Structure formats: structure tokens, C-alpha cells
C-alpha positions in Angstrom: -29.8 17.3 27.7 -26.0 18.0 27.8 -25.3 14.3 28.7 -27.4 13.2 25.7 -25.5 15.6 23.4 -22.1 14.4 24.8 -22.9 10.7 24.3 -24.2 11.4 20.8 -21.0 13.2 19.9 -18.9 10.4 21.4 -20.9 7.8 19.5 -20.3 9.7 16.2 -16.6 9.9 16.9 -16.5 6.2 17.7 -18.2 5.4 14.4 -15.8 7.6 12.5 -12.8 5.9 14.2 -14.2 2.4 13.6 -14.7 3.3 9.9 -11.1 4.6 9.7 -9.6 1.5 11.3 -11.5 -0.7 8.9 -10.1 1.2 5.9 -6.6 1.1 7.4 -6.8 -2.7 7.7 -8.2 -2.9 4.1 -5.4 -0.8 2.8 -2.8 -2.9 4.6 -4.2 -6.2 3.3 -4.8 -5.2 -0.4 -2.7 -3.9 -3.2 0.4 -5.2 -5.1 2.8 -4.8 -2.1 1.0 -6.9 0.5 3.0 -10.2 1.1 1.5 -13.4 -0.2 1.0 -15.9 2.7 -0.1 -19.5 2.3 0.8 -23.1 3.2 1.2 -26.4 1.5 1.4 -30.1 2.6 4.8 -31.6 1.6 6.4 -34.8 3.0 3.8 -35.1 5.7 4.6 -31.6 6.9 2.7 -28.4 6.6 5.0 -25.8 5.1 4.0 -22.2 5.7 5.5 -19.4 3.6 5.5 -15.7 3.0 6.5 -14.2 -0.4 7.6 -10.6 -0.3 6.2 -8.2 -2.9 8.1 -5.1 -1.8 11.6 -4.6 -0.4 13.2 -1.3 0.8 16.5 -2.4 2.2 20.0 -2.2 0.5 20.4 -6.0 0.7 19.0 -8.7 -1.6 15.4 -9.7 -0.8 15.2 -12.9 1.2 13.1 -16.0 0.7 13.2 -18.4 3.6 11.2 -21.6 4.0 11.3 -24.0 7.0 11.1 -27.5 5.4 12.1 -31.1 6.3 15.6 -32.2 5.4 14.5 -34.3 2.5 12.8 -31.4 0.7 14.7 -29.4 -1.9 13.8 -26.2 -3.6 14.5 -23.9 -6.6 13.5 -20.4 -7.7 12.8 -19.4 -11.3 13.2 -15.7 -11.7 13.9 -12.8 -14.0 13.5 -9.0 -14.1 9.9 -7.8 -14.7 9.2 -6.2 -18.0 12.5 -7.4 -19.5 13.7 -9.6 -22.3 15.8 -11.7 -19.8 15.8 -15.4 -19.9 14.4 -17.2 -16.9 17.1 -18.0 -14.4 16.8 -21.3 -12.5 18.6 -21.2 -9.1 18.6 -24.0 -6.5 17.7 -22.9 -3.0 20.4 -23.3 -0.4 20.1 -25.4 2.8 20.6 -23.5 6.0 19.8 -25.9 8.8 16.0 -26.3 8.9 15.6 -23.7 6.2 15.8 -23.4 2.4 16.9 -19.9 1.4 17.3 -17.8 -1.7 18.0 -14.1 -2.0 16.5 -12.1 -4.9 19.2 -9.9 -6.4 18.8 -6.3 -5.4 17.4 -3.9 -8.0 17.5 -0.1 -8.4 14.5 1.8 -7.0 11.3 0.9 -8.9 13.0 -2.2 -10.4 10.9 -5.3 -10.2 11.6 -9.1 -10.3 9.1 -11.8 -11.0 9.8 -15.2 -9.4 8.3 -18.7 -8.8 9.2 -21.0 -6.0 9.1 -24.8 -6.3 9.7 -27.5 -3.7 10.7 -31.1 -4.5 10.1 -34.2 -2.4 9.4 -37.9 -3.1 10.1 -37.4 -6.8 7.4 -34.8 -7.0 7.6 -31.1 -7.7 5.2 -28.6 -6.0 4.6 -25.1 -7.3 3.9 -22.7 -4.4 1.9 -20.3 -6.5 -0.3 -20.3 -9.6 1.5 -17.4 -11.2 4.8 -15.6 -10.7 5.1 -13.3 -7.7 6.3 -9.7 -8.6 8.4 -7.9 -6.0 9.3 -4.2 -6.3 12.4 -2.8 -4.9 12.6 0.7 -3.4 15.0 3.0 -1.5 15.0 3.0 2.3 12.5 5.4 3.8 13.2 6.6 7.3 10.7 5.3 9.8 9.8 8.7 11.2 8.7 9.9 7.7 6.5 6.8 7.2 4.9 7.2 10.7 4.1 10.9 10.1 2.7 10.1 6.6 0.4 7.3 7.9 -0.7 9.5 10.9 -1.8 12.4 8.7 -3.3 10.3 5.9 -5.5 8.3 8.3 -6.1 11.4 10.4 -7.5 12.9 7.2 -9.7 9.8 6.7 -10.9 10.1 10.2 -11.8 13.8 9.8 -13.4 13.1 6.4 -15.6 10.5 7.9 -16.4 12.7 10.8 -17.3 15.5 8.4 -19.7 13.3 6.5 -21.3 12.1 9.7 -21.6 15.8 10.8 -23.6 16.5 7.6 -25.8 13.5 8.0 -26.5 14.2 11.7 -27.1 17.9 10.9 -24.3 19.1 13.1 -22.9 22.6 13.2 -19.2 21.9 12.8 -19.0 20.8 9.2 -17.0 23.8 8.1 -14.4 23.4 10.9 -14.1 19.7 10.3 -13.6 20.3 6.5 -10.7 22.7 7.2 -9.1 20.1 9.5 -9.6 17.4 6.8 -8.0 19.5 4.1 -5.0 20.3 6.4 -4.4 16.7 7.3 -4.7 15.6 3.7 -2.3 18.2 2.4 0.3 17.4 5.0 0.0 13.6 4.7 -0.4 13.4 0.9 1.4 16.4 -0.4 4.2 17.0 2.1 5.2 13.6 3.6 3.8 11.7 0.6 6.3 13.3 -1.9 9.1 13.0 0.6 8.5 9.2 0.8 8.3 9.0 -3.0 11.7 10.8 -3.2 13.3 8.4 -0.8 11.7 5.3 -2.3 11.8 6.0 -6.0 13.8 9.1 -6.6 10.9 11.4 -7.6 8.7 13.7 -5.5 5.7 13.2 -7.8 4.9 10.5 -10.3 1.2 11.2 -10.9 -0.5 13.5 -13.4 0.8 15.2 -15.5 4.2 13.4 -15.2 3.1 9.8 -14.8 0.3 7.3 -14.0 0.9 6.6 -10.3 -2.6 5.9 -9.1 -1.7 6.8 -5.5 -0.6 10.3 -6.5 -3.5 10.8 -8.8 -6.2 9.7 -6.4 -4.7 11.9 -3.7 -4.9 14.9 -6.1 -8.6 14.1 -7.0 -9.6 13.9 -3.3 -7.8 17.2 -2.6 -9.6 19.0 -5.4 -13.0 17.8 -4.1 -12.2 18.9 -0.6 -11.0 22.3 -1.9 -14.3 22.6 -3.7 -16.2 21.7 -0.5 -14.2 24.3 1.4 -15.0 26.9 -1.2 -18.8 26.1 -1.1 -18.8 26.2 2.7 -17.0 29.5 2.7 -19.8 30.9 0.6 -22.5 29.2 2.5 -21.7 27.5 5.9 -25.0 25.6 5.6 -24.0 23.8 2.4 -24.5 20.1 2.8 -23.9 18.4 -0.5 -20.4 19.5 -1.3 -18.7 18.2 1.9 -20.8 15.0 1.8 -19.6 14.5 -1.8 -16.0 15.1 -0.8 -16.4 12.5 2.0 -17.8 10.0 -0.5 -14.9 10.7 -2.9 -12.5 10.1 0.0 -14.1 6.7 0.6 -13.7 5.9 -3.1 -10.1 6.8 -2.9 -9.4 4.5 0.0 -11.2 1.7 -1.7 -8.5 1.8 -4.4 -5.6 -0.5 -3.2 -2.4 1.4 -2.3 0.5 1.5 -4.8 -1.6 0.5 -7.8 0.1 1.6 -11.1 3.1 2.7 -9.1 6.6 3.5 -10.2 8.4 0.7 -12.1 11.3 0.3 -14.5 10.5 -1.0 -18.0 13.6 -2.8 -19.0 12.2 -3.4 -22.5 12.2 0.3 -23.2 15.7 1.1 -22.0 19.2 -0.4 -22.1 19.7 -1.5 -18.5 22.0 -4.4 -17.7 21.2 -6.8 -14.9 
């Protein structure tokens, strides 16, 4: 009997972990900061490329394409949400590569750009619409690691809590407490610290802004606080923690960094 219980618990933890890993991959591959990767056939050669959509270093953001010698390139770019005219800049040849560096912007500044390659008197657009890259301040790696650890630790515990409810386990209250602690540390301690490093503000969600990452974190926390309250009054409550777990899933289905911090150059006098 004890072996059956052990393997049942192990299976539940495995399911929770598998679910969390799936959401981690989903978060990594969606949203406005995930690089655009593709390839194109030019001059009898397959050219693979990666276009950045976020940059957190003090240098200009690089574009680097490995192409045949007869291929030339240009970049058309301007600041996002600005009245700037489009700048047309030829890409520079560096051995086997064509390169261009997108001029560095202040934190939350964005640049939209298009890349074109030319060969055999033909011009090839490498994208259907301009790519938008957002610049940010450098965030120390240890802060990023701790933020990610606690955020996905909270997702793991949230899933485990929901499964505990569905399997009629007896540890729902304990798992809910751990979920709340992980979410608070990840989203409301290290999250704001990351925001401060990256964009100069600890909080850009409601009521100060529209940052969807901040707002969805707050919504999830409120539902988990509610679940904790209901479980404190009645440890056998099932619907409140299950609802909180469902809300957490909904939160992770929203791509990261949607409606994030950005500079609107049309609303302020900022020179390039």
C-alpha cells in the first residue's frame, strides 16, 4: 500500500514538472522579445539569419549574416513610435559576413528595422514587416536566475496544488502556502529588481502603467491570496485553490513582456 502511494505521488510530481517545463518552453518561444529565426535561398546558397528583438548590453545591437561574396545588404531603420525619417544604411562586409549595428537606445527605447539582401540584380526582403527591437539596461545574471527559479517554482507548485485538489490529496493548504511564497519572491521581489535594472522603474503595471507582465502577476497573486484565505477558514475547500491554479495557467498563456515598457518619441522631445 505504501509503495502504491509513493508511486502515485511520484507520478503526480512528474506530471506537474512536465507541465511546468512545457510552459517554460512556451514562454521562451513566444512574445515580442523572442528572436526571429528563418532562412532564405540567395545566390544558390541558403542564408540563415537571426533578428534580435531585445538587447540588454551597453553596445549597439548587432546584425550579422553569413552570405556569399557577391551578396550585398542594407538595413532600413528608424526609432519606433517616432516621426523620424527612415534611414537607409548599407551593411558592411566583414570577411564572410555582412554586418550592421543598430544604434543603442536608452532603456525602453525601440527601433524598427528591415533587412534586404541584393544579388543578381534582385532584392530580397528578409521579413514581411519591420522587426522591432527593444533596448534595456543590463540585468545581472544572478538576479535573472533567481527570478526564473522562483517564477517557475511557483508554476510547479501551482500545478501541484491543482493536481492535489483533483486527486483529493490532503496537502492542498501546504502547497498553496508554498505557491504564494514562491510567486511573491519571484514576481514581487526579483521581478521589480529586474524591472529597475532593465527599465529604471520597479513597477510599471496598474495603477502606474499598462505593463501586462506586472498586471498578470498581480492578478495571479490576488487569486492565490483568496485561495489561502478560503483554505485558512476551511482546509477542505477545493474550488478556491483550483480556481487559482487555473488563473495561473491563464497567466502563463499570455506571452511574456506583452505591453511592456517603451518610449513614445512622438509624445516627448527626445533627440536621436
